[in-house]
N, C-alpha and C positions, 0 to 999 in steps of 0.2 A: 484494423482489427476490431476496434470498438468505436461505435458512433452513438452519441447521445443527442437526442433531438427534443428540444423544448421540455426538459425534465422539470416537473413541478412536484413539490412535496410539502405538506403541512402537518403540523402536530396540533390537534385541537383547532383553535382559531389562528394559530401563528403560522404564517407562510415562511418556510425555511429555504426552499429552493424555488426560484421564480423564473423558469424558462431557461434552463441551462442547455447550451449547445456546445459539444466538444467532440473532436475526432482524435483518436489515438492510433497512430500507425504502428505496424509490427516493428519491434525493435526500438521503439522510441521511449524516452523518459519524459513524462509530463509532470511538472511540479505545480501543486496548488498552494498558493500563499494567501495570506489575509489574516485579519484579526480573529481572535477567538469568537465563535458564534456566527461566523460569516457563511457557514454551510459546508465547509470542507469535509468534515467527518461524515456528515449525512450523505453527501454526494458519493463518497467512497462506498458507504454501506449500501446505497442504492445500486451501485455498479455490480456488486455480486449478490444482489437480491436479498441481503439481510433486512433491508427496508423496502417494502413495496412502494412504487411511485404512484402518485395520484393521477398524473397525466404525462404524456410524452412517449417516447420510444427509446429502448436501449437495444442496439443491434450489435451482435457478436458475429463477425464474418458474414454480415448481411442478414442474419436470422434474428428476428425480434424475440429477445429473451425475457421481455417484460410483460408478455401477454398474461392476463389473469388466468389462473389455473395451471400454469406451466410448472412442472416439477423442477424446483430450483437445484436439486442435488447434482445433476450432470453439469450444470453451469458452474456451480461452486467448485467442482473438481478441476475446472479449467482456469478459474480465477482465484488465486490464493490471496489471503489477506493477513497482514501482521498488524497488531494493535499497539497502542501506547503502553498498555499493561501487558505483561508477558503471557499471563493466563496458562502457565505450565501447571500440570498436575503435581502437587508437592510430594505425593507418595510414590511417584514414578521417577526413574532415572531420566537423564536427558535423552538417552537413546530410546528408551521405552516411550517417552513423550513423542518422539519423532516417528516411531513405528506405528503408533496407535491408529491414526487415521487411514493410512494405506492398507493396513491389515483389516480394519473393520469395514471400510467403504469399498475398497478395490478387491478385497478378499485375497490379497497376496500373502504368500507364506513368509515367515520371518527369514528363512534361508534365502529366498529370492530377494528380499529387501535389504538384507544386511550389507552386501557389497556397495550398492549405490548410496545408501544412507551413511555408512561409515566414510565413504569418500567425501560426502558433503561436510561431515564433521571435520575431516582432515583439511579440506579446502579452506574452511573458515577458522582454522587454528584451534579446534576444539577436540582433537583426537584424544587428548589425555583427560578430557572432561566428560566423555560419553557416559560413564558409569557413575557420575556424581548426581546427587539429588539437587533440585533447584536451590535449596537453602545453603548449599555448599558452593554456589556459583555467585560471581559478582553480577551486578545489574547488566553490564555490557555482555557478559557471557550468557546470561539468561535470554537477553534479547536476540543474540545470535542463534541460540538454540531455537527460539520461536521462529526465526527465519528458516533455519534448517527444517523444522517441522512443516512449514508451509511448502518448502521446495520438495519435500519428500513425496508430495502428491503429484509432482511433475506438472505444475500449472503452466499455461501458456502466457498468462498475464498475472502480474503481482501488484497488489495494492498495499501501500504502507501509510498508516495513520499516525503521524507525529511520533515515530518510533524512538526518537532520541530525547523527547521532552521530559521523560521521567528519569533520565540518567544524570549522574554527576558529570560535570563538564569534562573531566579527564577520561570518561568512558565513551563519550560521544564519538570520538575518532575511530574507535575500533568497529563500531556499528556502521558508520559511514563508509569505512573501507570495504565492508561486505557489499554495500550497494554499488560501490565503484567496480568491484569484481563482476557483479551481475550486469552492470551497464556495459562493461567491456565484452561480456559474453553474448550480448544481444538480447537480454531479457526485456520484454515489454513491461514497463512499470508506470504506475501513477502514484505520486507521493503527495501527501499533505505534510508540509514541513515549515519549520521556522528557521532552518539552516540556509540563510540567504546565500552565503558564499558557495555552498554545495550546489544549490539550484543554479546559480549564475555560471558555475564551471561546467556542469554536466548535463543540464536539462536541454532537451530539444525545444520544448515549449514551456513557458511559465504562464500560469493563469492567476490573475489577482481577483479573488472573490470578495464581494462586499454586499452584505444584506441579501444573501441568497442568489446573487447574480455574478456571472463572470463579467466584471466591469472592463477588463482589459486582458488580452493575451497576445503572446508573440514570442519570438526568440529572446533568450535572456539578455543578449547585448542591447536589444532595443528596449525591452521592458524596464530593465534596471538603468540603462544609460539615458534613455529619452522617453520616459513614460508620457502618455498622451493625456491621461485623466488627472485632474487635480487631486482626487481622492487617492489615486495610486501614488502620486508624488508625496502626499502627506504621510501615507503609511510608510513608504520607503525611507523618508527622512527620519522617522522614529526608530526604525529597526536596523538601518545600515550605519 
């Protein structure tokens, strides 16, 4: 579904991505791991064109979506993203937050949207929280609302950027349960995560990023069980 070829990105004189090659098949879960500052978040932001790349190609179903001058909006409708911070509008209820983008961008009526969006809230244990405002919700509930909001656009690919790192430990599990459901339903996903156990159990491919490069990638059993690179081994010895 998504192919990245020799992706390069710099900010000022600092090179953040240095020749990233990655293939994401339909229905796969790819987990990006690595230390803070290794380029994981920037890579995700490049995938849905929030950051323009300096060089390389991003192919979605074989079409180059990284060409200069391309309108990014149709691409972003197909590639949803959930961030570390929830970014919910505080003056809107959870339901209104989820309805906003499809109503504004897809021009769909509230009546048409309500059944599928309410079903998303129910699916992720939020039926009784739809009409609450963000400050009336726990951190885990707010992050689940942010996931519902992204799914309301019916994307084909979902990107998640460290979505549990701002949560209290007891709230992490309820957000990971949402990802497990999406995985079981065949959603194509790319995650930057510090949850190593989750990546080991559910990912198809794990990529270890270091200084803007994918230093090593492969099935989780191999990468966690028998990493080939000394830098990978050093990282995993600290976090496992």
